[in-house]
N, C-alpha and C positions, 0 to 999 in steps of 0.2 A: 478546364479539369474534367476527365472523365468519370464516368459512372463507377468505374472499374478501378482495381489496385493489383499489380501483379510483382511479386518478390523477384522475378527474374529481371524487372527492368530497373531494379534498384543497385546502385554502385557500393553503397555502403550498408551494412546490416548491423544495427546495434541494440545492445540488449542494458537492462538494468540486472542486478543480480539478485538481491532479494526477493521472493514471490514472484520473480520473473523467471530466470535461468534455474534459480535455486526454489525448490519447493520446500516447505517445512511440514512435519507433521503438526498441524495447527493445533490439535487437542493439546499436545503435550508442549508445544512452545508457547501458546497463549497462558497455559497454566503456570509456565515459567517465570514469563512477563510479568503477570498478574503479582505472583509471589516477590519477584524481584523488587517492583514497585513498593508493595504493602509493607514487606519487610523494611525498607528503608524508614518507612513512615513509623513503624513501630518501634523501631530500634533506634532511631535518630530524632526523631520529632516527638516521641510520647504518645503517638496514637493509641486506640485500643486495639489489643491484639486479637479481637475477634474478626479485625479486617483480614486475619490471614486465612479465615474459615470460609471455604466455599462449597456449596451443593450444586447438582446437575441444573436444578429449577434456576437459582440464581444466574447461571450462565448464559441464560437466554437472553439475558439483557445485552449482552455484550454484542454489539451490531455496527458494523462500518457505515459512516458516513452521516454519523450523528455531530452536532454541532453543541459545544458546551457554553451556555448563554451566563457567562461569568456574574453579569449584573443582577440575574433574577435567580441564578442557583440551579436552573432548570438545563435540561438536556432535550434537544429539538430535533425533529425530522422535517425536512423542508421539501416542497415541491417545487416544480420547475420555475415558478414566478417566485418564489420564498415565502409563502404562505405556509403557517406552520400547521402540518398533518397531524403530528404526535407529539407529545411531550410528556415529559415525566418532571418533578420535583425530588432529587436523589433520584431513588428508585420507584417511585410512587407514580402511576398513572395520574395525569391529569384530565378532568373531563372537559368537553368543549367548552362547558361554560367557564372553567377555570382558565383555560386557553385566552378565551377572550378577554377574561380580567388582565392576564399579563399582558396581550399581544394587541388589545383592541378588537372591535366587529369584524375587521377583515382579516383578522389573525396574521399581520405582515410583521416580520421579524425586521427590525429597523436597521439592522446591520446587514441586510443582505446584499445591498448593491455594492457595498464594500467587498465582501467576501467572492460575490460572483464576477466580479471585474479582474481582480487582481489575485485572489487567493491569498492574499497577504495575511502574516500572523498579527494579532492585536491583544492588547490588554485586557479587551472587552469579551473575546470568544475564543475557543479553538476548535478545530476542524479535524475529526478523527477519520482520515482516508487510507490509511496503512496498518496492516498488521503487527508492525513493530511497535505502536504506542496504542491501538485499539483497547487492551485491557485496562488502560487507563480510565476508559469511559465509564467502565463497569465500578473501577475503585473511586472514580470521582462521586458516582451516585450512593454509594455506600458511605462515602466519607460525609456528604449532607445529610443523609438517613442519620448517622452515628452523632452528627453535630446537633441536629435536631433533639435527639432521644437524650443528649446531655444537658440540654437547655441552652445551648450557645448560638450565640447569632451566625447566621448563613453568610458570609462575605467571600470576595475573592481571594482573602489572606491565604485560605487553605490552598488556591492553586500555587503559590509560590512553593510551597511544601513540595506538590506533584511536579513541579519543574525542577526542583533539586532532587527528586528520586529518578526522573529520566536520566538526569546530567549525571549521578552518582554510577547509575548502571551503563550508559553508551558513551561516556566521555572518551575521547581517542586515545587516552591512556589507560583506561579500563582493562583491555585485553592484554596487554604488556603486564600491568601492576599486578593482574589477577586480582581486581577489586570488585566490590558490587557482588549479587548473584547470578546475573545472565551469564557473562563471558565464562567465568569459570566452569560454571555447570555444562555448558556446550563444548568448552576445552576437553571435560574429563569424557563426555560421552557424545559426541558429534551424532552418531548413529541413531540416538535416541530423538533428536530435534530435525535433521537434515535428511532429504529424500535424494539418493544419488540420480542424476539424470538417466533417463533410460537410453539404450543403445541407439534407439532411433533418433535421438535428438543430438546425441553425440556425432552421428553418421552424418546428419544434416546439416550440423556446422561445419563437419571437415569438408562435404560435397560442396557447400558455398565458397569455402575458401579456395577450393580445388578449382572452383568455377571463375576464379578470379576477384572475388568479391572480398571488400575490405571489411573484415571482422572487429567489432569495438566492443569494450566493455568498459561502462560508466556505472561506477557506484559510489554512495556516499559513506560506505563503509570504510573504515581504515585498512591498509595493505594487509596488516598480520591477519586480521579476521578476515579478509577476502581472501587470503590465501588458504586459510584452514578450510573455509567453504568448497572452493573451486576443487583443491585437494581430494576432498570427500566426494563431491557430485560429479566431477568431470576426470579425476584421476591426476597422477603427478606431473603429468604432462601438459596441463590446461595450457601453459602460456603460448603452446604451439599453436593452439586453436586461434588465437586472435592476433591480430596486428598491433592494435592500441589496447592498453589497461590504463583505465583512470581511476583510481581510488581519493578517498577522501573528497570528492567532487562537490560536496558541499549542495547540491541542489536543493533548490530550484536556481540559487544565486549562480549555478554554473553557466546558465544562460544570459546572465546579464550583461549589458554593454558598457562601455566605457560610459564615466570614471569607475563604477562599481566591480569591474571586473577582476578577478584575481589570477596573478600570474601561475603558471604551471611550474611544479618542482619536480626535481629528481630525488630518487629514493635510495639511501644507503643502509642495509640493514634495515628496512622499514622505517627510518627515519628520515626526515623531508630535511633536503639541504635549505639552508637559511635563505639564499640566494636565489629570488625568483627568476625565470628562463625568460628573455624579451619575446621569445618566438617559440614556435614549435616546429623544429626543422626535419623530425624524423621519427618512424614507430617506435614503440617501447612502452615501458611502465612507466606512468606518471601520477602525481599526485594535485588534488585541487584543480586549478586551472580554467578554463573558459571557452565558451562557444566560439567566438571569432576567430582565436588562435588555432582551434582545433579545425575549422573550417578552411583555414588558409593549408594546413598540413592535406588534408582530404582533398581539396583541388590538384595539389601536387603530385599525392599518391594514385587518383583517377585519371588524372589529365584532361580534366573536364572543369569549365569554369563554375558550375554550378551542380555539383556530384548529387545526385537522388540518393537522399539517406531514409531509411526506415528506421523506428526506434520502439523495440519492445519495453514496458514498463509496467508496474502496477500502482502507481500514485498518482492520481490526478492533479496534486499540487505540485508533486516534484518530478513528475516525467511528461504528463500529457499536455498539460497547459503550456507550461515553457519551453517544451520542444517544438510544440504546434505553433504558437504565437510568435515566439522569437527565433527560434533555429529555423522554422518552415519546413520541419520534417514532417515525413508520413509518421504516424503513430499506430501502435497496436496495443491495446490496453488487455493486459491479464485480470480477468474477472471471475474470481473464484466463486463469487456469488452465482455465476451461472450453472455451475456444477451442483451448488448448495440448492438450487430451486428448480431442478430437474433435467439440465444438460447432463445427458450420459457421458460419463468419463472415457477417455479413450482407453484402447487395449493397452497401450504401454503405459500409462499412468495407473492404472488397474492392478496391473502387474507388478510394477514398481512398489506401490503401497503395501502390496501383500508380502513383498520379501524384504520390504527396506529395514525392519526392526526384527530381527532373530527372537524366537521364542524365548531363548535362555536370557534375553536382557531385558524383556519387559519390565521385570521387577513389579514395584507397587503398581505400575501401568497395565497389569493383566486383566485378562477380559473378566469382567463381573466387577472390577474395583471401583469405588465411586469416582476416580480420577477418568477411568475409561468410559464412563456412563456420561461424562460431560458432552455437551452438544458440541458438533463441529461449528465454529465461529461464522464460518460462510454459509452456514445453511440458514433457511427463512426463520425468523424469530416469532415467537407466539405475540409478544409484546408490542416489536415495531413493525411486523408484517414484512412485506416484500423488500428489497432493496430498490427494485426496478420500477413499480408501480404502487399506486396506493389508492384509496377513497378519501375525498375531502367531504368530511361531514357538512349537510347543508344546515343552517340556523335559521330559525323564524319563519318555518314553512318551505324554505328551498329546499331543494334535491339534493340528495348526494351525489357527486360526480366522480368518476375517476380520472387519475391523473399521473402522469409521470412525476417519479421523485426528481430532485434537482441532480443528486449524483447521476441518474439515468439519462438526463437531459445533457449533464455536462461532457458523459461520455460519447454522445451522438455529437456535441458539439466540437469536441477537440481530438477525439480518435478517430482514424482513419477506418478501423474496424476494432472488434474487440471479440477474445477468444478467453475459454475457460483455464486453459494452460498451453503453455508453448508444444507441448505432446501433440494438441489437437491439430497442428498443422505440420509439424516435423517433416520435411521431405516434399511438402506440398510447394508448388512455384506457380500453380494457375491462377486466373484471373478470381478475385473477391470483390463483391459487392462494398460500394463505400459506405459508411456511416455518415449522416448529417442532420442537422435538426429536422428539416424535410422529409428525409427519408428514415422516420424513426423505427427501426427494428433492428434488434441485436444480430449478429453476425451467425450464430448457431442456430440451426432449425428449431430446435424444442423452445428456445427463447421466444423467436418470433412467432410461433404460434401462441405462445403464454401471452404474449404482448397483444396478438389480435383478439385472443379471447377476452382481454381485460380492459383494453382502454380502445373506445371506438371513436 
């Protein structure tokens, strides 16, 4: 494998949808997601309605890459080797001494090997790695605070209520049935939450298809929500941009091998046919499915025994790890924290954000309102520090030392390259440096300088 990677050498260009092709207004969307979960706990599970109240300072706690340790009631930030760098109980910081009390002198989180090797879900922990469930980290912390305030025992039972809140708002029938808080809100005013793709991105997609590339869209969103998003961000003719669209893909399970793999299903009026397909024999729009059957179709479409695929996504668990490990695809990770920590936005992204929400539609989110003052979730957190690097505090006379976070290490291990948004490389087909555990520098120049200045 060379140290360089070029899009022009790829036969198939694949994309995740949410937070990859589709950029959300993070402040508006995160506030809505938090409210969706919290409202369920208050209205259906009897939690204190104070959970619905947020301040700008509170929102700083919301940080991608945290792990909820359900056995301890803590949230932890991990280094590349599983050392606990920072932790809170609820939303309250734990001191180095308190971290040692929970995790021992070496501050080792005991489930790290399980999470690090397979990214599997567990009843003992939960990893927040995407913006669709990220506000739940803040809600978890506040629930623990609330239980302490009420003199109640903190155990993993509250997590069952959190899972119920997620399912209530995101289950596959919620969009059609107009249930929960999230989908009805987005349906009423998609422009408040969704950023249209820039003209440069749309032209880039068309140019790749015209150059003979197979364009692929794979999302775990259901077909009805996918259609609403694509209509808004790409236009009513969005289906013409893609050779294959796969919705309700249920990643990372999409990349499972025999016997766990699910069959592809055809759709009629956004309803899945009950009978699964034995194989995939032509391009089109499908639901569920699996990587081996898709791979066979791609071989037929490209005329190559091993077509070269590159896949853009934003989730380590659902996109980068399985696509790289099982699909053996090239992977490009969308890391919005790169912008949040100083990488300049592309001209297209900046222009798009400025025009995305008309002034007459800003409503209660107008400039100067408390909601508008909420920090962007991708920005560096005062409480949690950088998404990419941190300081491991010395104990007993040991010196402090700088280290990569576990999230940063995973990006280097499972991603061919990392970018803040698709807009940053739209229209570029030249060579890019590959990421690797040995070549530890994030793709965009500003982030490289940041890492070189911090990690020696």
